[in-house]
C-alpha positions in Angstrom: 0.0 0.0 0.0 1.4 3.4 -1.0 1.7 5.9 1.9 2.7 9.5 2.2 6.3 8.5 3.0 6.6 6.6 -0.2 4.7 9.0 -2.5 5.7 12.4 -1.2 8.6 12.7 -3.6 6.4 12.4 -6.6 3.2 14.0 -5.3 2.0 17.4 -6.3 1.5 19.7 -3.3 -2.0 20.9 -2.7 -3.7 23.6 -0.6 -7.1 22.9 1.0 -9.5 25.8 1.6 -12.2 24.8 4.2 -15.0 27.1 5.1 -17.4 26.4 8.0 -20.6 28.5 8.3 -21.3 29.0 12.0 -24.5 29.8 13.8 -24.2 33.4 14.9 -25.2 32.6 18.5 -22.5 29.9 18.7 -19.6 31.7 17.0 -18.0 32.7 20.4 -18.2 29.1 21.7 -16.7 27.7 18.5 -13.9 30.2 18.6 -13.1 29.6 22.3 -13.0 25.8 21.8 -11.0 26.1 18.6 -8.4 28.3 20.1 -8.1 25.9 23.0 -7.6 22.9 20.7 -5.1 24.7 18.4 -2.2 22.3 19.1 -4.3 19.4 17.9 -5.3 21.2 14.7 -1.7 22.0 14.0 -1.0 18.3 13.7 -2.4 19.1 10.2 -0.2 21.4 8.1 -2.3 24.5 9.0 -1.2 27.7 7.2 -4.1 30.0 8.1 -7.2 30.2 10.3 -9.4 33.3 10.6 -12.9 34.8 10.3 -14.3 37.5 8.0 -14.5 41.1 9.2 -16.2 42.3 6.0 -16.4 41.3 2.3 -17.8 38.5 0.1 -17.5 35.6 2.5 -20.4 35.5 4.9 -19.8 36.7 8.5 -19.5 34.0 11.1 -17.5 31.7 8.8 -14.4 29.9 9.9 -11.9 30.1 7.0 -8.8 27.8 7.1 -6.0 26.9 4.7 -3.8 23.8 4.8 -0.8 23.1 2.7 0.0 19.4 2.0 3.4 19.0 0.3 2.6 15.3 -0.2 -0.6 16.0 -2.0 -3.9 14.1 -1.6 -2.2 11.0 0.0 -0.7 13.1 2.8 -4.1 14.9 3.3 -5.9 11.6 3.6 -3.4 10.1 6.0 -3.0 13.1 8.3 -6.8 13.7 8.5 -7.4 10.0 9.2 -4.7 9.9 12.0 -6.2 13.0 13.6 -9.7 11.6 13.5 -8.6 8.7 15.7 -7.5 10.9 18.5 -9.8 11.0 21.5 -9.0 14.6 22.2 -10.0 15.5 18.6 -13.2 13.6 19.0 -14.0 15.5 22.2 -13.4 18.8 20.4 -15.6 17.9 17.5 -18.4 16.9 19.9 -18.1 20.3 21.6 -18.4 22.3 18.4 -20.6 20.2 16.3 -23.7 22.1 17.1 -22.0 25.4 16.2 -21.5 24.5 12.6 -24.3 24.8 10.1 -22.5 24.1 6.8 -19.1 23.0 5.7 -17.2 23.2 2.4 -13.8 22.1 1.1 -12.0 22.9 -2.1 -8.5 21.9 -3.3 -6.1 24.4 -4.9 -2.6 24.4 -6.2 -0.2 27.3 -5.8 0.4 29.0 -9.1 3.9 28.3 -10.7 4.7 32.0 -10.6 4.8 31.9 -6.8 8.3 30.5 -7.0 9.3 33.2 -9.5 9.1 36.1 -7.1 11.4 36.3 -4.1 8.9 38.3 -2.1 6.1 35.7 -2.5 6.8 33.0 0.0 4.1 30.5 -0.5 2.0 28.6 2.1 4.8 26.3 3.4 6.8 29.3 4.6 4.1 30.3 7.0 3.8 26.8 8.4 7.6 26.6 9.0 7.8 30.2 10.2 4.7 30.3 12.4 3.9 34.0 13.0 1.6 33.2 15.9 4.6 32.2 18.1 5.5 35.1 20.3 3.1 37.5 18.5 1.5 40.2 20.7 -0.1 42.2 17.9 -3.8 42.0 17.0 -3.8 44.4 14.1 -3.0 42.1 11.2 -5.5 41.2 8.5 -5.4 38.8 5.6 -7.1 39.8 2.4 -8.5 37.2 0.0 -9.0 38.5 -3.6 -11.0 36.1 -5.7 -11.2 36.0 -9.5 -13.9 33.8 -11.0 -12.7 33.4 -14.6 -14.6 32.6 -17.7 -14.8 28.9 -18.8 -12.1 27.6 -21.1 -8.9 25.6 -21.0 -6.7 28.6 -21.9 -8.3 31.1 -19.4 -6.2 30.3 -16.3 -2.8 30.2 -18.2 -3.6 33.5 -19.9 -4.6 35.0 -16.5 -1.3 33.9 -14.9 0.7 35.2 -17.9 -0.9 38.6 -17.6 -0.8 38.6 -13.8 2.9 37.6 -13.7 3.8 40.3 -16.1 2.1 43.0 -14.2 2.8 41.9 -10.6 6.4 43.3 -10.4 5.1 46.9 -10.8 2.5 46.4 -8.0 5.1 44.9 -5.6 7.5 47.7 -6.3 4.9 50.5 -6.3 6.1 53.6 -4.5 4.2 54.1 -1.3 3.3 50.5 -0.6 3.0 49.9 3.1 6.1 47.9 4.4 3.9 45.3 6.1 1.9 44.5 2.9 3.0 41.1 1.5 1.6 38.7 -1.1 1.5 35.3 0.6 0.5 33.2 -2.4 -1.6 32.8 -5.5 -4.0 29.8 -5.5 -5.6 28.1 -8.6 -8.6 25.8 -8.1 -8.0 22.1 -8.8 -11.1 20.5 -7.2 -14.2 22.5 -6.7 -15.4 25.5 -8.8 -12.8 25.5 -11.5 -11.2 28.6 -13.1 -11.1 30.2 -9.6 -8.0 32.1 -8.6 -7.2 33.6 -5.2 -4.6 36.2 -4.2 -3.8 35.9 -0.5 -2.3 39.2 0.9 -1.3 40.1 4.5 -1.3 43.6 5.9 -0.3 45.2 9.2 1.4 43.9 12.3 3.2 45.4 15.3 1.9 48.9 15.6 0.6 49.0 12.0 -3.1 48.7 11.5 -3.9 46.1 8.8 -6.8 48.1 7.3 -4.8 51.3 7.0 -1.8 49.4 5.5 -4.1 47.7 3.0 -5.6 51.1 1.9 -2.2 52.7 1.6 -1.0 49.8 -0.5 -4.1 49.9 -2.7 -3.6 53.6 -3.3 0.1 53.0 -4.2 -0.8 50.2 -6.7 -3.1 52.6 -8.6 0.0 54.5 -9.6 1.7 51.3 -11.0 1.0 51.7 -14.7 2.0 48.1 -15.7 -0.2 46.8 -13.0 -3.2 48.9 -14.2 -2.6 47.8 -17.8 -2.4 44.1 -16.7 -5.6 44.3 -14.6 -7.5 46.0 -17.5 -6.6 42.9 -19.7 -7.4 40.5 -16.9 -10.9 42.1 -16.6 -11.7 40.6 -20.0 -11.1 37.1 -18.7 -13.0 37.5 -15.4 -16.7 36.8 -14.8 -16.6 38.1 -11.2 -14.1 39.6 -8.8 -14.6 40.0 -5.0 -12.6 40.5 -1.9 -12.8 39.5 1.8 -11.0 40.9 4.8 -10.2 38.1 7.3 -9.0 38.5 10.9 -6.5 35.7 11.9 -7.2 33.8 15.1 -4.3 34.0 17.6 -2.9 30.5 16.6 -3.0 31.1 12.9 0.6 30.7 11.4 -0.2 33.4 8.8 -0.9 36.6 10.6 
């Protein structure tokens, strides 16, 4: 039987996006129990865990990202191992009534993530857990979602245009120093032709919302970025954003 240990070398890494719609009256309880059980959850390769402050994703939704370098085999094995633990079963029993709906989608990181030194990718945040020793609560994570038109060539064309325009945005004069592009995700299982940008803003004494707004203003002066986005608009069916607040144990802060 093939296992993660024997298949990791040839597997394609995946990123799982899970969203749990919570009952508004039970969100506080879910959050309390989830923070308390964080060490158990981190037996999975957790990269991010947060809740929306505003935007397209409904309020009272737990949003989490996991990065599995060993692909689907690693995901199956690690989730099965965690499911056997009595402490995890107890946690699930405590929060089951809090959750109204669950969803899971599988993404891959766009190849261009490795082309830019400043774009670190999901594995970086697992290995460099920003929640350790963090005392700031001002960070935000911004999800920018492109739902592209159908077609085999749409995603490659998007990535070509995006990759050509991105350097001007990253180098835009006036960008807040805490603003950072964490990764770019392309849907593999779920609603296809979906692309996410994952940005982080703020930290320390810097307010995430203010940092995001400053960086957005700066990007509007990046001519190559504006040109690229104008061409990307022809490929997109919809575009939306969500501002997420990381929970204290989230590696990506």
